[in-house]
N, C-alpha and C positions, 0 to 999 in steps of 0.2 A: 748227253749223259742221261742214263736211266737210274732211278733210285733202287735201293734194295726193296724187297717186298714189305708192305705195310699191312698189318693185321687189324682190320676194322670190324671184323665179324664177332670177335670174342671180347668181352668186357676186360678192360675199360676202353678199348679202341687204342689208336696210336696217332701221333702227329709226326710231321717231318719238316725240317727246315732246309732250305737251299739258298745259295747266294749266286749272283750273276752280275755282270756289267751290261748295262743297257747299250744297245747299238744306236746308230744314227736315226733309225726309224722310230725308236722309243716304244716299240711294240714287242710283246713277249707272249709266246704260246706254250702251254703245258698240255701234254697228251696223257690220258689216263688209260690204263689197261688192267683188266681183271683176269687176264690169261693165267691159267693154272689154279685159279680159285676152285676149291672142291665143290662148291655149289653153283658154279657158273660164273661167267665174266660179267659181273654187275658193278662196275666201278662207281664210286660215289664220293661226294664231297660234303662236309658239314660246315666248315669255316675256312676262309682264306684271308690272309692279310699280307700286304706287301709294305715294306718299310724302306725308306731311303737312308742308307747308312753312310753316305758320302758327307764328310765334314764340309760345311759352308763357312766362308770367312766371317770373322767378327767385324761388324761395322762400328766405327767410332763416330758417334753422333755429336754434332755441334748444337748450340742453343737454338731453339726455334725463333724465327725472326718474322716480324710483321711484313706482309706483302706491301710494297710501295710503288712499284712500277717496273718497266722493262729492264732497268739496270739491275734488278734482282737476279736476273739470269746469269749464272756463273759461266765464265768462259775459260776457266783454267784448263791447261792441258789440251788434248784433242778430243773432238766429238766422237763418242762411241755409238750412242743410240738414244732415242727418246720415245715417249708415248703420250699422246694427247687424246684420251677417249672422248668420243662424241664431238669432235671438232666441227664447228659450224662454218668454217671458212669457205664461203660461197665462191670467192674469186678463184680458189683452187679446187672447186667441186668437192670440198670436204675430204680430199684424199691426200694432199701432200703437205698440209700444215702451213703454219705461219712462221716467218723469221722474226725473232725477238732478240734484240741485242746480239745479233750475229748467229743465233742458234735457231735452227729450223725444227720445230716440234711437229713430228709426223703424226697425222691423224691415224689413229689406232697405233701402229708401232713399227719400228724397224729393228727391234731387238731380235737377235738370233735365239731360236729355241724358246720363244716367249710363251708363257701361259699364266693365267691368273686362277685363283681359287677363291670362291665365296662371293665375288661380286655378282649381283643379280638385278641391279637397278641402275638407272642413270638419269641425268637431267641436263637440260640445255637452256635454262632460263633463270637461274638464281642470280642474286645480286653480285656485284663486281667491286673490285677495289678502286674504281674511279679512274682507270687509265683509258687510253684510247681504244675505241672499238675496232680500229684498223689493225691492231696488233695483239696486245696482251689481254685486253678485256674479253675478246671473243673466246679465248681459250679458258679463261678462269670463270666463265659462266657455264661451263660444261664439266661434268664429272661422272664418275662411276662409283657406286657405293654398295654396301651390303644392307639390304632393306628389311631384314627380319628383326634386327636389333636384339638377337638372343645370344651373342657372343660366339657364334660358330667361327671356325678358322677362316681367315682371310689373308691372302698373300699374293705377291707377284714374283715370278720366277723367270730366269733367263740364263743363257749360256753364251759361249762364243768369245769369252774374254781370254786374254793372253796370260797364262800362269805366271805368277811372280810380278806382274805389273800392278802398280798402285792405281786405284780408281776413285772417282768421286761420284756420289749419287746425290741428286737434288730432287726433292719432292715438294709440290705445292698442294695445299688443300684450302679451299675457300667456299664458304656457304653464304655468310654475310646476312643471315636473317635474324641475328640476335638471339639464337636459340642455345647458346653456350655449349654447343657440341665440341667435344675434344677427342683426341686419339693419340696413340703412341705407336712407334715403329720399332721392330726388333730385327736385328741382323746378326746371325750367329748367337753369341751369348750376351750381346749388348742390346739394351733397350733405351730408346731416346727419352728425353723429358717430354712432358705432355704438350701437345700442339693444339692451339685453339683455332678451329676453323669455322666455328659457328657464329662468331662475332666478327663484324667487318674490321679490318680488311682481310681476314684470314692470315695464315702464316705459311712459311716454307721452312724446310730443314735440310741441312747438308750433312752427309756422312762420308767417311773415307774408309777404304779397306784395301787389302792386297788379295788379288785373285789366287785361289788355290790351284792345285795341279789339274783339276777338272774343268777350270774356267767357268764354273757355275756361280750364280748369285741368287739370293732369295731375301725378300723383305716381308715380314709378317706385320699385320695391322691389328690394333686392338682399340676399341672404344670403351673399354671397361672403365667405369667411374664417371662417364659422361652423364650429366644431369638429365638429358633428354633422350637417353637410350644409346645402346651400343651400335652405332651406324658408321663404322670407319669408311672413309672415302678418299679418293684421289682425283686431282684435277690435271696435274702435269707431272711427268717424271723425266729426268735426263740422267745419263751416265756418261762420264768423261774419263779418258785415259790420261793419268797424270805422269806416266813414266816417259821421260824424254826419248826420242828415237835414237837408235844406235848411231855413233859417228860414222861418217862416210870418208874413208881414206882415199886420197888421190895418189 
């Protein structure tokens, strides 16, 4: 599709809005042409913005809970995907994660269409909640976080879910240095209670939602109000499909 002609040479200029659906490549190209302009084909651009107008599901958050051990890992429904940034599991070359309470946390991730926004720092040596180094501890000593502390947007985003299915997301955050850092999570129109990850043993939180027609999910992080700066972080994430499989008729 080509737009109508836009007049930018005479005050006050003009703007134009277009809509489209992203394809599987996630890439979009716009071509400009000044053909027919009376003073020559000199196409130009002053400002461009792109906005995602797809509605994302509202996540209903439970109460943050103190991390206590491997049994904290929820096993409801069926495994969908997980993310363990900076996993140090040497036995698996840091590539395939560790099995904790039956769930394998994948170093980096196995989420479809996964991307993050705002995370620019990580660590692999902070305190832990006192569980075994052979499983849970290793993962909870590693994290990714936003290191500027200035409140810039931070989020994780993924796709590939089955529209209409109910899902569970579980997020762990652990620092343990006694620095009182806190954060909250937003999904759609719902924001969680404040989670304390700066004081041992850290906390995890569970949320549930129903996937929309696009199968996309997004969680925004905010450290606003944290006494030692706005540094939201994540140690572990898992998503599980809570919708039972369709019955098989014989």
